[in-house]
C-alpha positions in Angstrom: 86.4 -55.9 64.8 88.9 -53.2 63.2 87.8 -53.8 59.8 84.1 -53.3 60.7 85.1 -50.0 62.4 87.2 -48.9 59.4 84.0 -49.8 57.0 81.6 -47.7 59.4 83.9 -44.7 59.4 84.2 -44.9 55.5 80.5 -44.9 55.3 80.0 -42.1 57.4 82.5 -39.9 55.6 81.0 -40.7 52.5 77.6 -39.7 53.7 78.9 -36.4 55.2 80.7 -35.4 51.9 77.2 -36.1 49.9 75.4 -33.9 52.5 77.8 -31.1 52.5 79.0 -30.9 49.1 77.9 -28.0 46.7 75.2 -28.8 44.1 76.8 -30.1 41.0 79.8 -31.6 42.6 78.2 -35.2 42.6 77.7 -37.4 39.5 74.1 -37.7 39.8 73.5 -33.9 40.2 75.8 -33.0 37.3 73.9 -35.3 35.1 70.6 -33.7 36.2 72.1 -30.0 35.4 73.0 -31.2 31.9 69.4 -31.6 30.8 67.5 -29.1 32.7 66.5 -25.9 31.1 67.8 -22.8 32.6 65.2 -20.7 34.6 65.2 -17.1 33.5 65.8 -14.4 36.0 63.1 -11.7 36.8 65.4 -9.2 34.8 65.6 -11.4 31.6 61.7 -12.0 31.9 60.9 -8.3 31.9 63.4 -7.8 29.2 61.7 -10.5 26.9 58.2 -8.9 27.6 59.5 -5.4 26.8 61.0 -6.7 23.4 57.5 -8.3 22.6 55.8 -4.9 23.3 58.3 -2.9 21.3 57.9 -5.3 18.3 54.3 -4.0 18.1 53.7 -0.6 16.3 50.9 1.4 18.0 47.7 2.2 16.2 48.1 5.5 14.6 45.8 8.2 13.0 47.0 10.7 10.3 44.8 13.5 8.7 45.6 14.5 5.1 44.2 17.9 3.9 43.7 19.1 0.5 42.9 22.8 0.1 41.9 22.8 -3.5 40.5 19.9 -5.6 37.9 19.7 -8.4 35.3 19.1 -5.5 36.5 21.8 -3.2 38.6 21.3 0.0 38.8 17.7 1.1 40.1 15.9 4.1 40.7 12.3 5.1 41.6 10.5 8.2 43.5 7.5 8.1 43.5 4.9 10.8 46.2 2.4 10.8 46.0 -0.5 13.2 48.5 -1.9 15.8 50.8 -4.0 14.0 54.0 -5.8 13.7 56.8 -3.9 11.9 56.5 -5.9 8.5 52.8 -6.6 8.9 50.5 -5.4 5.9 46.7 -4.9 5.8 43.8 -4.6 3.4 42.2 -1.0 3.0 38.7 0.2 3.6 37.5 3.4 2.0 34.6 4.8 4.2 32.0 7.6 3.6 29.9 9.1 6.4 26.2 10.6 6.3 24.7 13.9 5.7 25.1 15.3 9.0 28.8 15.3 8.7 28.9 16.4 5.4 27.3 19.7 6.6 30.2 20.1 9.1 32.7 20.6 6.3 35.9 18.6 5.6 37.7 18.9 8.7 35.0 17.9 11.0 33.2 15.7 8.5 36.0 13.6 7.8 36.2 12.5 11.4 32.5 11.3 11.3 33.2 7.6 11.5 35.9 8.3 14.4 34.0 11.0 16.4 30.5 10.4 15.9 30.1 6.8 15.0 32.5 5.1 17.6 35.1 3.7 15.0 38.0 3.5 17.5 35.9 1.8 20.2 34.6 -0.6 17.7 38.2 -1.6 16.6 39.2 -2.3 20.2 36.2 -4.1 21.1 36.5 -6.4 18.0 40.2 -7.2 19.2 38.6 -8.5 22.4 35.4 -10.4 21.9 32.8 -11.4 22.7 30.7 -8.6 21.4 27.8 -7.7 23.5 24.2 -6.3 22.8 25.5 -3.4 24.8 28.2 -2.7 22.1 25.4 -2.8 19.4 23.5 -0.1 21.3 20.9 -2.8 21.9 20.0 -3.3 18.2 20.7 -6.8 17.7 18.9 -10.1 17.9 20.5 -13.0 19.8 21.0 -15.2 16.7 22.9 -12.5 15.0 25.1 -11.8 17.9 25.8 -15.5 18.5 26.6 -15.9 14.9 29.1 -13.0 14.9 30.8 -14.1 18.0 31.1 -17.7 16.7 32.9 -16.2 13.6 35.4 -14.1 15.8 36.1 -17.2 17.9 37.1 -19.1 14.6 38.8 -16.3 12.6 39.8 -13.3 14.9 39.4 -9.7 13.6 42.9 -8.9 12.2 42.4 -5.2 11.4 42.1 -3.0 8.3 43.6 0.4 7.5 40.6 2.7 7.2 40.6 5.6 5.0 37.7 7.8 6.2 37.1 10.2 3.2 35.0 13.5 3.6 31.9 13.1 1.7 30.9 16.4 0.2 27.2 17.4 0.1 27.0 17.0 -3.5 25.2 13.9 -4.5 21.6 14.9 -3.6 19.0 14.5 -6.5 16.7 11.7 -8.0 19.8 10.5 -10.1 22.6 8.9 -8.1 25.3 8.5 -10.5 25.7 11.7 -12.8 27.4 13.6 -10.0 29.8 11.1 -8.7 32.7 11.2 -11.6 34.6 14.0 -10.0 34.6 12.5 -6.4 35.4 9.0 -7.9 38.4 10.6 -9.7 39.7 12.2 -6.5 39.3 8.9 -4.4 40.9 6.6 -7.0 43.5 9.0 -8.4 44.7 10.6 -5.3 43.5 9.1 -2.1 43.8 5.5 -2.6 47.3 5.7 -4.3 48.5 7.7 -1.6 47.1 5.3 0.9 49.0 2.5 -0.9 52.3 4.5 -0.8 52.2 6.0 2.8 50.5 3.3 4.9 51.5 -0.5 5.5 48.8 -1.6 3.0 48.8 -4.8 0.8 48.1 -2.3 -1.8 46.1 -4.1 -4.3 42.5 -3.9 -5.7 41.9 -7.5 -4.4 42.5 -6.2 -0.7 40.6 -3.0 -1.0 36.9 -2.3 0.0 34.6 0.6 -0.1 31.6 1.2 2.2 29.5 4.1 3.7 26.3 4.9 5.5 23.2 6.6 4.1 24.5 9.5 2.0 28.1 7.7 2.2 26.4 4.4 1.3 25.0 6.1 -1.9 28.5 7.5 -2.6 30.5 4.1 -2.0 28.0 2.0 -4.1 28.0 4.5 -7.1 32.1 4.7 -7.0 32.3 0.9 -6.9 29.5 0.5 -9.5 31.6 3.2 -11.8 35.1 1.6 -11.1 34.4 -2.0 -10.2 38.2 -3.1 -11.1 39.3 -1.0 -8.2 37.7 -3.0 -5.3 36.9 -6.4 -4.0 34.3 -5.6 -1.7 31.6 -2.8 -2.0 28.9 -2.2 0.6 26.3 0.3 1.5 24.9 0.7 5.0 21.2 2.0 5.0 22.2 3.7 1.4 20.2 6.6 0.6 18.7 5.6 -2.7 15.1 6.0 -4.1 12.8 3.2 -5.2 13.3 4.5 -8.7 16.9 3.8 -8.3 16.6 0.0 -8.1 16.6 -0.9 -11.7 19.6 1.5 -12.8 21.7 0.3 -9.5 20.9 -3.4 -10.5 22.0 -3.0 -14.1 25.2 -1.2 -13.3 26.0 -4.0 -10.8 25.6 -6.5 -13.5 27.8 -4.4 -15.7 30.4 -4.2 -12.8 30.4 -7.8 -12.0 31.1 -8.6 -15.7 34.1 -6.4 -15.6 35.2 -7.8 -12.2 33.5 -11.1 -11.3 35.3 -11.2 -8.0 33.7 -8.1 -6.7 31.3 -8.8 -3.8 28.3 -6.5 -3.0 26.5 -6.2 0.2 23.5 -4.2 1.2 22.6 -3.7 5.0 19.5 -2.0 6.2 17.3 -2.1 9.4 13.8 -2.4 10.2 13.4 1.4 11.1 15.4 2.5 8.1 14.0 5.4 5.9 15.6 3.4 2.9 14.3 0.0 3.9 11.9 -0.2 0.9 14.5 1.0 -1.5 17.2 -1.1 -0.5 15.1 -4.3 -0.7 13.9 -3.1 -4.0 17.6 -2.8 -5.3 18.2 -6.3 -3.8 15.3 -7.6 -5.5 16.3 -5.9 -8.8 19.8 -7.4 -8.5 18.6 -10.8 -7.8 16.4 -10.6 -10.9 19.5 -9.5 -12.6 21.6 -12.5 -11.5 24.0 -10.2 -9.7 25.2 -12.3 -6.5 25.1 -10.0 -3.3 24.0 -10.2 0.3 21.1 -8.5 1.9 21.2 -8.1 5.6 18.2 -6.7 7.6 18.9 -6.1 11.3 16.9 -4.1 14.1 17.5 -0.4 14.4 16.6 3.3 13.3 18.1 5.4 10.9 20.0 7.4 13.4 23.4 7.8 15.4 22.9 5.1 17.8 22.7 2.7 15.0 25.8 4.2 13.5 27.7 3.7 16.7 26.1 0.2 17.1 25.5 -2.2 14.2 26.7 -0.2 11.5 30.5 0.2 12.5 30.8 -3.3 13.7 29.0 -5.0 10.8 31.0 -2.7 8.3 34.5 -3.5 9.8 33.8 -7.3 10.4 32.6 -7.9 7.1 35.4 -6.3 5.1 38.1 -7.7 7.6 36.8 -11.1 6.3 36.0 -10.6 2.8 39.2 -8.7 1.8 41.1 -11.8 3.3 39.2 -14.4 1.5 36.8 -15.3 4.2 33.0 -15.8 3.9 30.8 -13.1 4.9 28.8 -13.5 8.2 
C-alpha cells in the first residue's frame, strides 16, 4: 500500500512539473523550438518593408534646355521610370504634333506629358488591366483583350522616354530634305547625353523612335536616314502625303539593308486625316519587300486619340520590341 501511495505521489509531482515548467524546459518542447522558424516582430516587419521601398528609386523627370542649336532653341524632357538601383532600361525617343510645335521648345517638349497623358499611361500600364476608358473609348473589344492578354503574360517593364521638341520646320511636300539638322541634333547630342546621364542600356539595339502626326513624320524620317541608330521605328498617324509612299518605301528598303534588325510600325485610325497615305506607304513597303506592321484602330486625328490609343500603343509596342518580344 505504501509503495502504491509513493508511485501516485511521484506521478502527481511529474504532472505538476510538466504543467508549470516554463516553455522550452521539457525535452519535447526543446526539440520543437529547434526546428521552428522565428516569428518576426512588428518592428522587424516594418523595417523589412521600408527597406524594400528604399530599394526602389522613384520615377523622375528632368528637362534639358539648349539656348542655341543649328535648329534654334531646343528642349527635351526625360522621364526615367521607377527602378531598382542597378536597373537599366531601353530608350524611346519621341516627337509630338504640330499643336505643340507652335508652343515653342519649353512647352512643346512637354507635349507627350502635359497634353497626351504620358505619365498616366505609364502608371496604368504598370497596373493592368487596361480599360476602354483608358483608351478614351477608341478601342474594339478584340484589340483590348489582346493587349491585356499580352500584359498578363509579359508585364510592362518601362522605358526611358526622351521627349524632344519637334520644331515646325518639316512642312512641305518633300519630307526628307529638311530633316538632317534635326537628325544631327538628336543623334549627336540628345541620345548620347541620354546614354551618359540616365540609367539607359545605351545601345542601338535597345533604342526606339516614334512620334505622332508631324512627330510621326519626323521620327520615321530620322530613322530612315539613320537606321543603324535604332532597333524600332514607328509613326502614329504620320503626316505624309500620298506622293510620299514610294520614296518612304525605297528609303525603308535601304534602311533595312543597312540594319536588317530594324523594325517598322505604322499606326493609323479610321478617322485619321492620313489614313489613306499611311495605307499607301504600307502597300509600297510591302511591294518593296520591307517587313513592317500596319495597325488600323478606331479614333479621330485629335487630342483624345493622343491621350488614348496613341500613348498606350506607343509605350507598349516599344517596351516589348526593344526587349526582344513580338509586337502585339
